[in-house]
N, CA, C, O and the ligand as a Tripos MOL2 file, in Angstrom:
@<TRIPOS>MOLECULE
protein
  313   311    79     0     0
PROTEIN
NO_CHARGES

@<TRIPOS>ATOM
      1 N         150.6620   83.5090  187.5560 N.3       1 MET1
      2 CA        150.8120   84.9320  187.5370 C.3       1 MET1
      3 C         150.1790   85.5690  188.7080 C.2       1 MET1
      4 O         150.6050   86.6610  189.0840 O.2       1 MET1
      5 N         149.1890   84.9830  189.3260 N.am      2 LEU2
      6 CA        148.5320   85.5570  190.4990 C.3       2 LEU2
      7 C         149.3950   85.3880  191.7160 C.2       2 LEU2
      8 O         149.5520   84.2620  192.1880 O.2       2 LEU2
      9 N         149.9760   86.4630  192.2630 N.am      3 LEU3
     10 CA        150.8700   86.3630  193.3210 C.3       3 LEU3
     11 C         150.1990   86.6100  194.7040 C.2       3 LEU3
     12 O         150.5650   85.9880  195.7010 O.2       3 LEU3
     13 N         149.2320   87.5130  194.7320 N.am      4 ASN4
     14 CA        148.6390   87.8670  195.9940 C.3       4 ASN4
     15 C         147.1780   88.2960  195.6840 C.2       4 ASN4
     16 O         146.9000   88.8310  194.6110 O.2       4 ASN4
     17 N         146.2790   88.0580  196.6140 N.am      5 LYS5
     18 CA        144.8540   88.3950  196.3390 C.3       5 LYS5
     19 C         144.6200   89.8660  196.1100 C.2       5 LYS5
     20 O         143.6020   90.2460  195.5300 O.2       5 LYS5
     21 N         145.5350   90.7020  196.5510 N.am      6 ASN6
     22 CA        145.3850   92.1060  196.4210 C.3       6 ASN6
     23 C         146.0490   92.7060  195.1520 C.2       6 ASN6
     24 O         145.9100   93.8930  194.8560 O.2       6 ASN6
     25 N         146.7870   91.8190  194.4090 N.am      7 ASP7
     26 CA        147.4210   92.2560  193.1780 C.3       7 ASP7
     27 C         146.3520   92.4010  192.0670 C.2       7 ASP7
     28 O         145.3110   91.7470  192.1180 O.2       7 ASP7
     29 N         146.6220   93.2610  191.0690 N.am      8 PRO8
     30 CA        145.7410   93.3910  189.9400 C.3       8 PRO8
     31 C         145.6300   92.0220  189.2200 C.2       8 PRO8
     32 O         146.6130   91.2820  189.1640 O.2       8 PRO8
     33 N         144.4760   91.6910  188.6850 N.am      9 VAL9
     34 CA        144.2810   90.3900  188.0810 C.3       9 VAL9
     35 C         144.5430   90.4930  186.5640 C.2       9 VAL9
     36 O         144.0930   91.4340  185.9100 O.2       9 VAL9
     37 N         145.2790   89.5050  186.0210 N.am     10 TYR10
     38 CA        145.5390   89.4970  184.5570 C.3      10 TYR10
     39 C         144.3460   88.9900  183.8310 C.2      10 TYR10
     40 O         143.5410   88.2420  184.3870 O.2      10 TYR10
     41 N         144.2130   89.3900  182.5700 N.am     11 PRO11
     42 CA        143.1380   88.8640  181.6740 C.3      11 PRO11
     43 C         143.2520   87.3380  181.5310 C.2      11 PRO11
     44 O         144.3520   86.8190  181.3400 O.2      11 PRO11
     45 N         142.1680   86.6470  181.6180 N.am     12 SER12
     46 CA        142.1490   85.2170  181.4160 C.3      12 SER12
     47 C         141.5200   84.7750  180.1150 C.2      12 SER12
     48 O         141.4920   83.5860  179.7950 O.2      12 SER12
     49 N         141.0290   85.7120  179.3890 N.am     13 GLY13
     50 CA        140.3950   85.4370  178.1100 C.3      13 GLY13
     51 C         139.8960   86.7140  177.4400 C.2      13 GLY13
     52 O         140.0230   87.8020  178.0000 O.2      13 GLY13
     53 N         139.3410   86.5850  176.2710 N.am     14 MET14
     54 CA        138.9050   87.7590  175.5400 C.3      14 MET14
     55 C         137.6570   87.4400  174.7590 C.2      14 MET14
     56 O         137.6140   86.4240  174.0650 O.2      14 MET14
     57 N         136.6660   88.2510  174.8440 N.am     15 GLU15
     58 CA        135.4130   88.0780  174.0890 C.3      15 GLU15
     59 C         135.3290   89.1870  173.0330 C.2      15 GLU15
     60 O         135.5180   90.3660  173.3330 O.2      15 GLU15
     61 N         135.0450   88.7880  171.8160 N.am     16 ILE16
     62 CA        134.9070   89.7490  170.7140 C.3      16 ILE16
     63 C         133.4010   89.9140  170.4890 C.2      16 ILE16
     64 O         132.6480   88.9420  170.4330 O.2      16 ILE16
     65 N         132.9900   91.1840  170.3610 N.am     17 MET17
     66 CA        131.5920   91.4620  170.0980 C.3      17 MET17
     67 C         131.5070   92.0980  168.7280 C.2      17 MET17
     68 O         132.3320   92.9340  168.3620 O.2      17 MET17
     69 N         130.4750   91.6810  167.9580 N.am     18 ILE18
     70 CA        130.2740   92.1980  166.6320 C.3      18 ILE18
     71 C         129.1740   93.2590  166.7360 C.2      18 ILE18
     72 O         128.1960   93.0730  167.4600 O.2      18 ILE18
     73 N         129.3350   94.3540  166.0210 N.am     19 HIS19
     74 CA        128.3270   95.4210  166.0270 C.3      19 HIS19
     75 C         127.4030   95.2740  164.8230 C.2      19 HIS19
     76 O         127.8740   95.0750  163.7030 O.2      19 HIS19
     77 N         126.1370   95.3660  165.0330 N.am     20 TYR20
     78 CA        125.1310   95.3750  163.9680 C.3      20 TYR20
     79 C         124.2440   96.6030  164.1590 C.2      20 TYR20
     80 O         123.9400   96.9530  165.3000 O.2      20 TYR20
     81 N         123.8340   97.2430  163.1270 N.am     21 VAL21
     82 CA        122.8730   98.3690  163.2180 C.3      21 VAL21
     83 C         121.4810   97.8290  163.0830 C.2      21 VAL21
     84 O         121.1530   97.1920  162.0820 O.2      21 VAL21
     85 N         120.6670   98.0680  164.0590 N.am     22 CYS22
     86 CA        119.2790   97.6060  164.0670 C.3      22 CYS22
     87 C         118.5260   98.3000  162.9090 C.2      22 CYS22
     88 O         118.5410   99.5260  162.8020 O.2      22 CYS22
     89 N         117.8430   97.4700  162.0110 N.am     23 PRO23
     90 CA        117.1380   98.0740  160.9120 C.3      23 PRO23
     91 C         115.9130   98.8100  161.3070 C.2      23 PRO23
     92 O         115.3510   99.5360  160.4870 O.2      23 PRO23
     93 N         115.4440   98.6600  162.5720 N.am     24 HIS24
     94 CA        114.2300   99.2830  162.9840 C.3      24 HIS24
     95 C         114.5040  100.6410  163.6720 C.2      24 HIS24
     96 O         113.8040  101.6160  163.4010 O.2      24 HIS24
     97 N         115.5170  100.7070  164.5570 N.am     25 CYS25
     98 CA        115.7560  102.0110  165.3070 C.3      25 CYS25
     99 C         117.1150  102.5960  164.9700 C.2      25 CYS25
    100 O         117.4390  103.7030  165.3990 O.2      25 CYS25
    101 N         117.9200  101.8570  164.2000 N.am     26 HIS26
    102 CA        119.2640  102.3210  163.7360 C.3      26 HIS26
    103 C         120.2790  102.4990  164.8700 C.2      26 HIS26
    104 O         121.3030  103.1580  164.6910 O.2      26 HIS26
    105 N         119.9990  101.9250  166.0050 N.am     27 LYS27
    106 CA        121.0040  101.8690  167.0610 C.3      27 LYS27
    107 C         121.9690  100.7220  166.8860 C.2      27 LYS27
    108 O         121.6250   99.7320  166.2410 O.2      27 LYS27
    109 N         123.1610  100.8190  167.4350 N.am     28 THR28
    110 CA        124.1320   99.7350  167.3130 C.3      28 THR28
    111 C         123.9150   98.7250  168.3810 C.2      28 THR28
    112 O         123.8090   99.0740  169.5570 O.2      28 THR28
    113 N         123.8450   97.4560  168.0000 N.am     29 VAL29
    114 CA        123.6240   96.3640  168.9040 C.3      29 VAL29
    115 C         124.8680   95.4810  168.8770 C.2      29 VAL29
    116 O         125.3260   95.0570  167.8150 O.2      29 VAL29
    117 N         125.3880   95.2220  170.0310 N.am     30 ARG30
    118 CA        126.6090   94.3950  170.1480 C.3      30 ARG30
    119 C         126.2160   92.9590  170.4270 C.2      30 ARG30
    120 O         125.4600   92.6580  171.3510 O.2      30 ARG30
    121 N         126.7770   92.0560  169.5640 N.am     31 VAL31
    122 CA        126.3500   90.6100  169.6030 C.3      31 VAL31
    123 C         127.6440   89.7600  169.5770 C.2      31 VAL31
    124 O         128.5570   90.0850  168.8170 O.2      31 VAL31
    125 N         127.7460   88.7090  170.3620 N.am     32 PRO32
    126 CA        128.8630   87.7750  170.2340 C.3      32 PRO32
    127 C         128.8840   87.1810  168.7950 C.2      32 PRO32
    128 O         127.8230   87.0260  168.1910 O.2      32 PRO32
    129 N         130.0270   86.8610  168.2640 N.am     33 PRO33
    130 CA        130.0650   86.3170  166.9010 C.3      33 PRO33
    131 C         129.3010   85.0180  166.8200 C.2      33 PRO33
    132 O         129.3790   84.1910  167.7280 O.2      33 PRO33
    133 N         128.5680   84.8300  165.7490 N.am     34 THR34
    134 CA        127.8660   83.6410  165.5030 C.3      34 THR34
    135 C         128.1450   83.1150  164.0750 C.2      34 THR34
    136 O         128.0280   83.8520  163.0960 O.2      34 THR34
    137 N         128.5220   81.8000  163.9870 N.am     35 PRO35
    138 CA        128.8620   81.2240  162.7170 C.3      35 PRO35
    139 C         127.6540   80.8900  161.8370 C.2      35 PRO35
    140 O         127.8160   80.5220  160.6730 O.2      35 PRO35
    141 N         126.4290   81.0210  162.3970 N.am     36 ARG36
    142 CA        125.2190   80.7210  161.6440 C.3      36 ARG36
    143 C         124.2820   81.9610  161.6020 C.2      36 ARG36
    144 O         124.3990   82.8470  162.4490 O.2      36 ARG36
    145 N         123.3970   82.0160  160.6600 N.am     37 GLU37
    146 CA        122.4290   83.0900  160.6110 C.3      37 GLU37
    147 C         121.4340   82.9140  161.7180 C.2      37 GLU37
    148 O         120.7420   81.8970  161.7710 O.2      37 GLU37
    149 N         121.3430   83.8630  162.5940 N.am     38 VAL38
    150 CA        120.3980   83.7850  163.7140 C.3      38 VAL38
    151 C         119.6180   85.1110  163.7680 C.2      38 VAL38
    152 O         120.0400   86.1100  163.1850 O.2      38 VAL38
    153 N         118.5140   85.1060  164.4530 N.am     39 SER39
    154 CA        117.7420   86.3550  164.6360 C.3      39 SER39
    155 C         117.9310   86.8100  166.0890 C.2      39 SER39
    156 O         118.0310   85.9860  166.9990 O.2      39 SER39
    157 N         117.9780   88.1040  166.2870 N.am     40 VAL40
    158 CA        118.1390   88.6940  167.6300 C.3      40 VAL40
    159 C         117.0530   89.7010  167.8710 C.2      40 VAL40
    160 O         116.4260   90.1960  166.9340 O.2      40 VAL40
    161 N         116.8270   90.0080  169.1510 N.am     41 THR41
    162 CA        115.8740   91.0340  169.5170 C.3      41 THR41
    163 C         116.6380   92.2500  169.9420 C.2      41 THR41
    164 O         117.4680   92.1490  170.8460 O.2      41 THR41
    165 N         116.4080   93.4030  169.3420 N.am     42 CYS42
    166 CA        117.0730   94.6040  169.6580 C.3      42 CYS42
    167 C         116.7550   95.0160  171.0830 C.2      42 CYS42
    168 O         115.5790   95.1420  171.4240 O.2      42 CYS42
    169 N         117.7610   95.2330  171.9340 N.am     43 PRO43
    170 CA        117.4890   95.6340  173.3150 C.3      43 PRO43
    171 C         116.9560   97.0360  173.4970 C.2      43 PRO43
    172 O         116.5190   97.3940  174.5910 O.2      43 PRO43
    173 N         116.9820   97.8370  172.4480 N.am     44 PHE44
    174 CA        116.5080   99.1820  172.5430 C.3      44 PHE44
    175 C         115.0080   99.3290  172.1030 C.2      44 PHE44
    176 O         114.2090   99.9830  172.7730 O.2      44 PHE44
    177 N         114.6690   98.6850  170.9400 N.am     45 CYS45
    178 CA        113.2850   98.8580  170.4290 C.3      45 CYS45
    179 C         112.5120   97.5510  170.4270 C.2      45 CYS45
    180 O         111.3280   97.5540  170.0910 O.2      45 CYS45
    181 N         113.1370   96.4240  170.7910 N.am     46 LYS46
    182 CA        112.5670   95.1300  170.8370 C.3      46 LYS46
    183 C         112.2140   94.5350  169.4420 C.2      46 LYS46
    184 O         111.5500   93.5030  169.3410 O.2      46 LYS46
    185 N         112.6770   95.2180  168.3910 N.am     47 GLY47
    186 CA        112.4450   94.7030  167.0300 C.3      47 GLY47
    187 C         113.3830   93.5230  166.7980 C.2      47 GLY47
    188 O         114.4680   93.4550  167.3750 O.2      47 GLY47
    189 N         112.9430   92.5770  165.9300 N.am     48 ARG48
    190 CA        113.7280   91.4070  165.6400 C.3      48 ARG48
    191 C         114.3540   91.5150  164.2230 C.2      48 ARG48
    192 O         113.7150   92.0120  163.2950 O.2      48 ARG48
    193 N         115.6000   91.0480  164.0760 N.am     49 PHE49
    194 CA        116.2250   91.0290  162.7860 C.3      49 PHE49
    195 C         117.2660   89.8910  162.7280 C.2      49 PHE49
    196 O         117.7890   89.4550  163.7540 O.2      49 PHE49
    197 N         117.5520   89.4170  161.4800 N.am     50 ALA50
    198 CA        118.4760   88.3630  161.2520 C.3      50 ALA50
    199 C         119.9050   88.9420  161.0280 C.2      50 ALA50
    200 O         120.0780   90.0110  160.4420 O.2      50 ALA50
    201 N         120.8860   88.2080  161.5090 N.am     51 LEU51
    202 CA        122.2740   88.6380  161.3770 C.3      51 LEU51
    203 C         123.0210   87.8860  160.3100 C.2      51 LEU51
    204 O         122.8080   86.6840  160.1490 O.2      51 LEU51
    205 N         123.8880   88.5460  159.5730 N.am     52 VAL52
    206 CA        124.7960   87.8510  158.7020 C.3      52 VAL52
    207 C         125.8690   87.2380  159.5970 C.2      52 VAL52
    208 O         126.4540   87.9090  160.4470 O.2      52 VAL52
    209 N         126.1160   85.9150  159.3780 N.am     53 PRO53
    210 CA        127.0830   85.2300  160.2480 C.3      53 PRO53
    211 C         128.4980   85.7060  160.0990 C.2      53 PRO53
    212 O         128.8430   86.3290  159.0950 O.2      53 PRO53
    213 N         129.3460   85.4180  161.1060 N.am     54 VAL54
    214 CA        130.7610   85.8100  161.1370 C.3      54 VAL54
    215 C         131.5560   84.5320  161.1340 C.2      54 VAL54
    216 O         131.2390   83.6110  161.8870 O.2      54 VAL54
    217 N         132.5800   84.4480  160.3110 N.am     55 ASP55
    218 CA        133.4520   83.2980  160.2240 C.3      55 ASP55
    219 C         134.1630   83.0600  161.5470 C.2      55 ASP55
    220 O         134.9260   83.9150  161.9950 O.2      55 ASP55
    221 N         133.9330   81.9350  162.1700 N.am     56 ASP56
    222 CA        134.5310   81.6120  163.4700 C.3      56 ASP56
    223 C         136.0480   81.5700  163.4400 C.2      56 ASP56
    224 O         136.6930   81.9630  164.4120 O.2      56 ASP56
    225 N         136.6450   81.0890  162.3190 N.am     57 SER57
    226 CA        138.0570   80.9640  162.2380 C.3      57 SER57
    227 C         138.7370   82.3690  162.3310 C.2      57 SER57
    228 O         139.8220   82.5130  162.8930 O.2      57 SER57
    229 N         138.0680   83.3680  161.7710 N.am     58 SER58
    230 CA        138.6510   84.7720  161.8530 C.3      58 SER58
    231 C         138.6670   85.2240  163.3020 C.2      58 SER58
    232 O         139.6240   85.8540  163.7520 O.2      58 SER58
    233 N         137.6060   84.9000  164.0330 N.am     59 ILE59
    234 CA        137.5670   85.3130  165.4480 C.3      59 ILE59
    235 C         138.6630   84.6140  166.2440 C.2      59 ILE59
    236 O         139.3650   85.2340  167.0430 O.2      59 ILE59
    237 N         138.7920   83.3120  166.0080 N.am     60 LYS60
    238 CA        139.8780   82.5000  166.6450 C.3      60 LYS60
    239 C         141.2020   83.0970  166.3590 C.2      60 LYS60
    240 O         142.0430   83.2230  167.2490 O.2      60 LYS60
    241 N         141.4110   83.4770  165.1000 N.am     61 PHE61
    242 CA        142.6920   84.0410  164.6490 C.3      61 PHE61
    243 C         143.0170   85.3010  165.4800 C.2      61 PHE61
    244 O         144.1420   85.4390  165.9590 O.2      61 PHE61
    245 N         142.0810   86.1910  165.6540 N.am     62 ILE62
    246 CA        142.2950   87.4090  166.4170 C.3      62 ILE62
    247 C         142.6270   87.0590  167.8590 C.2      62 ILE62
    248 O         143.5260   87.6610  168.4480 O.2      62 ILE62
    249 N         141.9030   86.0780  168.4480 N.am     63 GLN63
    250 CA        142.1880   85.7000  169.8160 C.3      63 GLN63
    251 C         143.5950   85.1050  169.9890 C.2      63 GLN63
    252 O         144.2660   85.3470  170.9920 O.2      63 GLN63
    253 N         144.0220   84.3260  168.9930 N.am     64 VAL64
    254 CA        145.3590   83.7790  169.0440 C.3      64 VAL64
    255 C         146.4390   84.8650  168.9300 C.2      64 VAL64
    256 O         147.4140   84.8850  169.6810 O.2      64 VAL64
    257 N         146.2200   85.7900  167.9330 N.am     65 MET65
    258 CA        147.1870   86.8390  167.7000 C.3      65 MET65
    259 C         147.3630   87.8090  168.8610 C.2      65 MET65
    260 O         148.4160   88.4340  168.9890 O.2      65 MET65
    261 N         146.3670   87.9390  169.6900 N.am     66 THR66
    262 CA        146.4240   88.8470  170.8440 C.3      66 THR66
    263 C         146.6210   88.0320  172.1620 C.2      66 THR66
    264 O         146.4820   88.5810  173.2540 O.2      66 THR66
    265 N         146.9380   86.7520  172.0430 N.am     67 LEU67
    266 CA        147.1610   85.8850  173.2300 C.3      67 LEU67
    267 C         145.9490   85.9930  174.1890 C.2      67 LEU67
    268 O         146.1120   86.0440  175.4080 O.2      67 LEU67
    269 N         144.7770   86.0240  173.6280 N.am     68 ASN68
    270 CA        143.5450   86.1160  174.4090 C.3      68 ASN68
    271 C         143.5030   87.3230  175.3210 C.2      68 ASN68
    272 O         142.9820   87.2470  176.4340 O.2      68 ASN68
    273 N         144.0570   88.4570  174.8500 N.am     69 GLY69
    274 CA        144.0010   89.7010  175.5660 C.3      69 GLY69
    275 C         145.3380   90.0260  176.2650 C.2      69 GLY69
    276 O         145.5970   91.1820  176.6010 O.2      69 GLY69
    277 N         146.1490   89.0430  176.4740 N.am     70 LEU70
    278 CA        147.4210   89.2910  177.2080 C.3      70 LEU70
    279 C         148.3380   90.1790  176.4300 C.2      70 LEU70
    280 O         149.1400   90.9000  177.0260 O.2      70 LEU70
    281 N         148.2570   90.1610  175.1270 N.am     71 ALA71
    282 CA        149.1730   91.0660  174.2690 C.3      71 ALA71
    283 C         148.8810   92.5420  174.5170 C.2      71 ALA71
    284 O         149.7150   93.3940  174.2090 O.2      71 ALA71
    285 N         147.7620   92.8430  175.0440 N.am     72 ALA72
    286 CA        147.3660   94.2870  175.2700 C.3      72 ALA72
    287 C         147.7660   94.8340  176.6100 C.2      72 ALA72
    288 O         147.4730   95.9900  176.9170 O.2      72 ALA72
    289 N         148.4460   94.0110  177.4400 N.am     73 ILE73
    290 CA        148.8750   94.4540  178.7520 C.3      73 ILE73
    291 C         150.0520   95.3970  178.6080 C.2      73 ILE73
    292 O         151.0100   95.0890  177.8990 O.2      73 ILE73
    293 N         149.9920   96.5940  179.3020 N.am     74 PRO74
    294 CA        151.1290   97.5080  179.2880 C.3      74 PRO74
    295 C         152.4220   96.8310  179.7740 C.2      74 PRO74
    296 O         152.3950   95.9190  180.6010 O.2      74 PRO74
    297 N         153.5420   97.3050  179.2380 N.am     75 GLN75
    298 CA        154.8710   96.7280  179.6460 C.3      75 GLN75
    299 C         155.0980   96.7200  181.1300 C.2      75 GLN75
    300 O         155.7530   95.8170  181.6500 O.2      75 GLN75
    301 N         154.5790   97.6920  181.8200 N.am     76 ASP76
    302 CA        154.7900   97.8220  183.2840 C.3      76 ASP76
    303 C         154.2530   96.5830  184.0180 C.2      76 ASP76
    304 O         154.6840   96.2970  185.1350 O.2      76 ASP76
    305 N         153.3340   95.8610  183.4110 N.am     77 TYR77
    306 CA        152.6860   94.7430  184.1630 C.3      77 TYR77
    307 C         153.2860   93.4010  183.7210 C.2      77 TYR77
    308 O         152.8670   92.3530  184.2130 O.2      77 TYR77
    309 N         154.2840   93.4180  182.7780 N.am     78 LEU78
    310 CA        154.8400   92.1820  182.3390 C.3      78 LEU78
    311 C         156.0370   91.7610  183.2300 C.2      78 LEU78
    312 O         156.6410   90.7140  182.9970 O.2      78 LEU78
    313 ZN        116.2420   98.5790  167.4530 Zn       79 ZN79
@<TRIPOS>BOND
     1     1     2 1
     2     2     3 1
     3     3     4 2
     4     3     5 am
     5     5     6 1
     6     6     7 1
     7     7     8 2
     8     7     9 am
     9     9    10 1
    10    10    11 1
    11    11    12 2
    12    11    13 am
    13    13    14 1
    14    14    15 1
    15    15    16 2
    16    15    17 am
    17    17    18 1
    18    18    19 1
    19    19    20 2
    20    19    21 am
    21    21    22 1
    22    22    23 1
    23    23    24 2
    24    23    25 am
    25    25    26 1
    26    26    27 1
    27    27    28 2
    28    27    29 am
    29    29    30 1
    30    30    31 1
    31    31    32 2
    32    31    33 am
    33    33    34 1
    34    34    35 1
    35    35    36 2
    36    35    37 am
    37    37    38 1
    38    38    39 1
    39    39    40 2
    40    39    41 am
    41    41    42 1
    42    42    43 1
    43    43    44 2
    44    43    45 am
    45    45    46 1
    46    46    47 1
    47    47    48 2
    48    47    49 am
    49    49    50 1
    50    50    51 1
    51    51    52 2
    52    51    53 am
    53    53    54 1
    54    54    55 1
    55    55    56 2
    56    55    57 am
    57    57    58 1
    58    58    59 1
    59    59    60 2
    60    59    61 am
    61    61    62 1
    62    62    63 1
    63    63    64 2
    64    63    65 am
    65    65    66 1
    66    66    67 1
    67    67    68 2
    68    67    69 am
    69    69    70 1
    70    70    71 1
    71    71    72 2
    72    71    73 am
    73    73    74 1
    74    74    75 1
    75    75    76 2
    76    75    77 am
    77    77    78 1
    78    78    79 1
    79    79    80 2
    80    79    81 am
    81    81    82 1
    82    82    83 1
    83    83    84 2
    84    83    85 am
    85    85    86 1
    86    86    87 1
    87    87    88 2
    88    87    89 am
    89    89    90 1
    90    90    91 1
    91    91    92 2
    92    91    93 am
    93    93    94 1
    94    94    95 1
    95    95    96 2
    96    95    97 am
    97    97    98 1
    98    98    99 1
    99    99   100 2
   100    99   101 am
   101   101   102 1
   102   102   103 1
   103   103   104 2
   104   103   105 am
   105   105   106 1
   106   106   107 1
   107   107   108 2
   108   107   109 am
   109   109   110 1
   110   110   111 1
   111   111   112 2
   112   111   113 am
   113   113   114 1
   114   114   115 1
   115   115   116 2
   116   115   117 am
   117   117   118 1
   118   118   119 1
   119   119   120 2
   120   119   121 am
   121   121   122 1
   122   122   123 1
   123   123   124 2
   124   123   125 am
   125   125   126 1
   126   126   127 1
   127   127   128 2
   128   127   129 am
   129   129   130 1
   130   130   131 1
   131   131   132 2
   132   131   133 am
   133   133   134 1
   134   134   135 1
   135   135   136 2
   136   135   137 am
   137   137   138 1
   138   138   139 1
   139   139   140 2
   140   139   141 am
   141   141   142 1
   142   142   143 1
   143   143   144 2
   144   143   145 am
   145   145   146 1
   146   146   147 1
   147   147   148 2
   148   147   149 am
   149   149   150 1
   150   150   151 1
   151   151   152 2
   152   151   153 am
   153   153   154 1
   154   154   155 1
   155   155   156 2
   156   155   157 am
   157   157   158 1
   158   158   159 1
   159   159   160 2
   160   159   161 am
   161   161   162 1
   162   162   163 1
   163   163   164 2
   164   163   165 am
   165   165   166 1
   166   166   167 1
   167   167   168 2
   168   167   169 am
   169   169   170 1
   170   170   171 1
   171   171   172 2
   172   171   173 am
   173   173   174 1
   174   174   175 1
   175   175   176 2
   176   175   177 am
   177   177   178 1
   178   178   179 1
   179   179   180 2
   180   179   181 am
   181   181   182 1
   182   182   183 1
   183   183   184 2
   184   183   185 am
   185   185   186 1
   186   186   187 1
   187   187   188 2
   188   187   189 am
   189   189   190 1
   190   190   191 1
   191   191   192 2
   192   191   193 am
   193   193   194 1
   194   194   195 1
   195   195   196 2
   196   195   197 am
   197   197   198 1
   198   198   199 1
   199   199   200 2
   200   199   201 am
   201   201   202 1
   202   202   203 1
   203   203   204 2
   204   203   205 am
   205   205   206 1
   206   206   207 1
   207   207   208 2
   208   207   209 am
   209   209   210 1
   210   210   211 1
   211   211   212 2
   212   211   213 am
   213   213   214 1
   214   214   215 1
   215   215   216 2
   216   215   217 am
   217   217   218 1
   218   218   219 1
   219   219   220 2
   220   219   221 am
   221   221   222 1
   222   222   223 1
   223   223   224 2
   224   223   225 am
   225   225   226 1
   226   226   227 1
   227   227   228 2
   228   227   229 am
   229   229   230 1
   230   230   231 1
   231   231   232 2
   232   231   233 am
   233   233   234 1
   234   234   235 1
   235   235   236 2
   236   235   237 am
   237   237   238 1
   238   238   239 1
   239   239   240 2
   240   239   241 am
   241   241   242 1
   242   242   243 1
   243   243   244 2
   244   243   245 am
   245   245   246 1
   246   246   247 1
   247   247   248 2
   248   247   249 am
   249   249   250 1
   250   250   251 1
   251   251   252 2
   252   251   253 am
   253   253   254 1
   254   254   255 1
   255   255   256 2
   256   255   257 am
   257   257   258 1
   258   258   259 1
   259   259   260 2
   260   259   261 am
   261   261   262 1
   262   262   263 1
   263   263   264 2
   264   263   265 am
   265   265   266 1
   266   266   267 1
   267   267   268 2
   268   267   269 am
   269   269   270 1
   270   270   271 1
   271   271   272 2
   272   271   273 am
   273   273   274 1
   274   274   275 1
   275   275   276 2
   276   275   277 am
   277   277   278 1
   278   278   279 1
   279   279   280 2
   280   279   281 am
   281   281   282 1
   282   282   283 1
   283   283   284 2
   284   283   285 am
   285   285   286 1
   286   286   287 1
   287   287   288 2
   288   287   289 am
   289   289   290 1
   290   290   291 1
   291   291   292 2
   292   291   293 am
   293   293   294 1
   294   294   295 1
   295   295   296 2
   296   295   297 am
   297   297   298 1
   298   298   299 1
   299   299   300 2
   300   299   301 am
   301   301   302 1
   302   302   303 1
   303   303   304 2
   304   303   305 am
   305   305   306 1
   306   306   307 1
   307   307   308 2
   308   307   309 am
   309   309   310 1
   310   310   311 1
   311   311   312 2
@<TRIPOS>SUBSTRUCTURE
     1 MET1         2 RESIDUE 1 A MET
     2 LEU2         6 RESIDUE 1 A LEU
     3 LEU3        10 RESIDUE 1 A LEU
     4 ASN4        14 RESIDUE 1 A ASN
     5 LYS5        18 RESIDUE 1 A LYS
     6 ASN6        22 RESIDUE 1 A ASN
     7 ASP7        26 RESIDUE 1 A ASP
     8 PRO8        30 RESIDUE 1 A PRO
     9 VAL9        34 RESIDUE 1 A VAL
    10 TYR10       38 RESIDUE 1 A TYR
    11 PRO11       42 RESIDUE 1 A PRO
    12 SER12       46 RESIDUE 1 A SER
    13 GLY13       50 RESIDUE 1 A GLY
    14 MET14       54 RESIDUE 1 A MET
    15 GLU15       58 RESIDUE 1 A GLU
    16 ILE16       62 RESIDUE 1 A ILE
    17 MET17       66 RESIDUE 1 A MET
    18 ILE18       70 RESIDUE 1 A ILE
    19 HIS19       74 RESIDUE 1 A HIS
    20 TYR20       78 RESIDUE 1 A TYR
    21 VAL21       82 RESIDUE 1 A VAL
    22 CYS22       86 RESIDUE 1 A CYS
    23 PRO23       90 RESIDUE 1 A PRO
    24 HIS24       94 RESIDUE 1 A HIS
    25 CYS25       98 RESIDUE 1 A CYS
    26 HIS26      102 RESIDUE 1 A HIS
    27 LYS27      106 RESIDUE 1 A LYS
    28 THR28      110 RESIDUE 1 A THR
    29 VAL29      114 RESIDUE 1 A VAL
    30 ARG30      118 RESIDUE 1 A ARG
    31 VAL31      122 RESIDUE 1 A VAL
    32 PRO32      126 RESIDUE 1 A PRO
    33 PRO33      130 RESIDUE 1 A PRO
    34 THR34      134 RESIDUE 1 A THR
    35 PRO35      138 RESIDUE 1 A PRO
    36 ARG36      142 RESIDUE 1 A ARG
    37 GLU37      146 RESIDUE 1 A GLU
    38 VAL38      150 RESIDUE 1 A VAL
    39 SER39      154 RESIDUE 1 A SER
    40 VAL40      158 RESIDUE 1 A VAL
    41 THR41      162 RESIDUE 1 A THR
    42 CYS42      166 RESIDUE 1 A CYS
    43 PRO43      170 RESIDUE 1 A PRO
    44 PHE44      174 RESIDUE 1 A PHE
    45 CYS45      178 RESIDUE 1 A CYS
    46 LYS46      182 RESIDUE 1 A LYS
    47 GLY47      186 RESIDUE 1 A GLY
    48 ARG48      190 RESIDUE 1 A ARG
    49 PHE49      194 RESIDUE 1 A PHE
    50 ALA50      198 RESIDUE 1 A ALA
    51 LEU51      202 RESIDUE 1 A LEU
    52 VAL52      206 RESIDUE 1 A VAL
    53 PRO53      210 RESIDUE 1 A PRO
    54 VAL54      214 RESIDUE 1 A VAL
    55 ASP55      218 RESIDUE 1 A ASP
    56 ASP56      222 RESIDUE 1 A ASP
    57 SER57      226 RESIDUE 1 A SER
    58 SER58      230 RESIDUE 1 A SER
    59 ILE59      234 RESIDUE 1 A ILE
    60 LYS60      238 RESIDUE 1 A LYS
    61 PHE61      242 RESIDUE 1 A PHE
    62 ILE62      246 RESIDUE 1 A ILE
    63 GLN63      250 RESIDUE 1 A GLN
    64 VAL64      254 RESIDUE 1 A VAL
    65 MET65      258 RESIDUE 1 A MET
    66 THR66      262 RESIDUE 1 A THR
    67 LEU67      266 RESIDUE 1 A LEU
    68 ASN68      270 RESIDUE 1 A ASN
    69 GLY69      274 RESIDUE 1 A GLY
    70 LEU70      278 RESIDUE 1 A LEU
    71 ALA71      282 RESIDUE 1 A ALA
    72 ALA72      286 RESIDUE 1 A ALA
    73 ILE73      290 RESIDUE 1 A ILE
    74 PRO74      294 RESIDUE 1 A PRO
    75 GLN75      298 RESIDUE 1 A GLN
    76 ASP76      302 RESIDUE 1 A ASP
    77 TYR77      306 RESIDUE 1 A TYR
    78 LEU78      310 RESIDUE 1 A LEU
    79 ZN79       313 GROUP 0 **** ****
């Protein structure tokens, strides 16, 4: 699909981020999906909290259904 170095570049993949609300400062923290319960440090208040895991097969399903981001390309670029 890459024709020329000056042409716009097509998406080569897609990353899904899960939003969690920090229980300490109530700001939204974006985290990559994790299939296991892990703890993270809030980038705003530095408080730590555990995350409810996200089913990996659901994430893979979304990536397949959107062709890893390619399905979102406007018709003019196809
Ligand atoms: Zn926080």
